[in-house]
N, C-alpha and C positions, 0 to 999 in steps of 0.2 A: 290370391287369385288374380287380382288386377295385374300384377307384375308378370305372372305366368301368361296371362292372355296377351299382354303387350309383347312379351318375348316371342311367343308362338307366332304372333301376327307379323312381327318384324323380322323373324328369322330368315325367310327366303330372300327378302330384300337385302338383308345384311350380307348374305353370300354373294349376291349379285354386285353390290357395292364394293366388296373386297376384290372381287374379280376385275372390276372396272378400275378401281383406284389403287389396288395393291394393298400392302399391309400398313399403309400410312394411317388409315382410319383407326384400326385397333391400337396401333402404337400411340396415336394422339390421345385416344381414350385413356390409356394407361398413364400417359404423361400428365393429362389433366387431373387425374386422381392422385398421383404420387408426388408431383411437384409442390402443390400446396401443403401436403402433409410433411414433406421434407423441409420446406421453408419454415413451417411452424415448429418443427422439431429443432432446427438450428436457432431460430430466433428465441424460442422459449427457453431453450437450455443455456445458450451462450449469452444472449443479451438480457433476458429477463430473469435468468437464474431460477426458473420454475423447477420444482422437484420432478423427477422423471415419472413417478406414478400418476401424479396430477396432470402432467403434460400429455401422457398418453391418453388419459381420459378426455382432455381437451381435443386432441386430434380425432378421437372416436366420435366425439360430439360434432365436430365440424363436418364429418362425413355422414352425420345422421345414422350412425351404425350401431343399433342396439345389439346385434350379435357380437360385434367387436368388444363392447364394454362388458358384455356378459362373460366372454372368454377372458378378458383382462382380469375382471373381478375373481373369477374362478382360479386363474393361475396365481394371482397375487395373494389370494386368501383373505383379502381386506377390501372394504368398500370405499376406501379413500379416493379411488380413481373416479368415483361418481361425482365428486366435488367439482372437478374440472369439466366433466361431461354435461351436466345439467344446463349450464348457461349456454355453452356453445351449441348444444343440441337445440335449444329453444330458438336461438338466433338463426341458426341454419334452417330450421323449419319455416321460418318467415322469409329469409332472404332467398333461398333457393328457388321457390316458386315465383317470387317477384322478379328475379333476375332472368328468368327464361325469356320473356318478351323483350327484355333489354338486349340480350345476346342476339336474338333473332333480328331485332331492328338494326343492330350494328352490322351483322352479317349482310343484311339486305342493302344497307348503305354502302358497304365496302364493295359488294358485288355490282351495284348500280341497277338502274331500272331495266 
């Protein structure tokens, strides 16, 4: 309900912002989501040699995405993916809310008074 209310409240502003700034905002949103997942996939598979099912669970956890881990478990037919999911999910649930004010402070510092 909370996410739906936020989405409905922000919807009209989102369209105005897209009209004002173009498609850069949605593209940056996609990039901010895909880039960390892609880097995690490369680092996890090539450098750390983590097995693919566990690595996919880790990436689902870093995005705090319960629907993703559910889909992965149902497709794999095995719950081994949850091993990677649990730790990164817990860390992400702490770090994501804490980093919001940090990102806003950095944006304000870059933009200036």
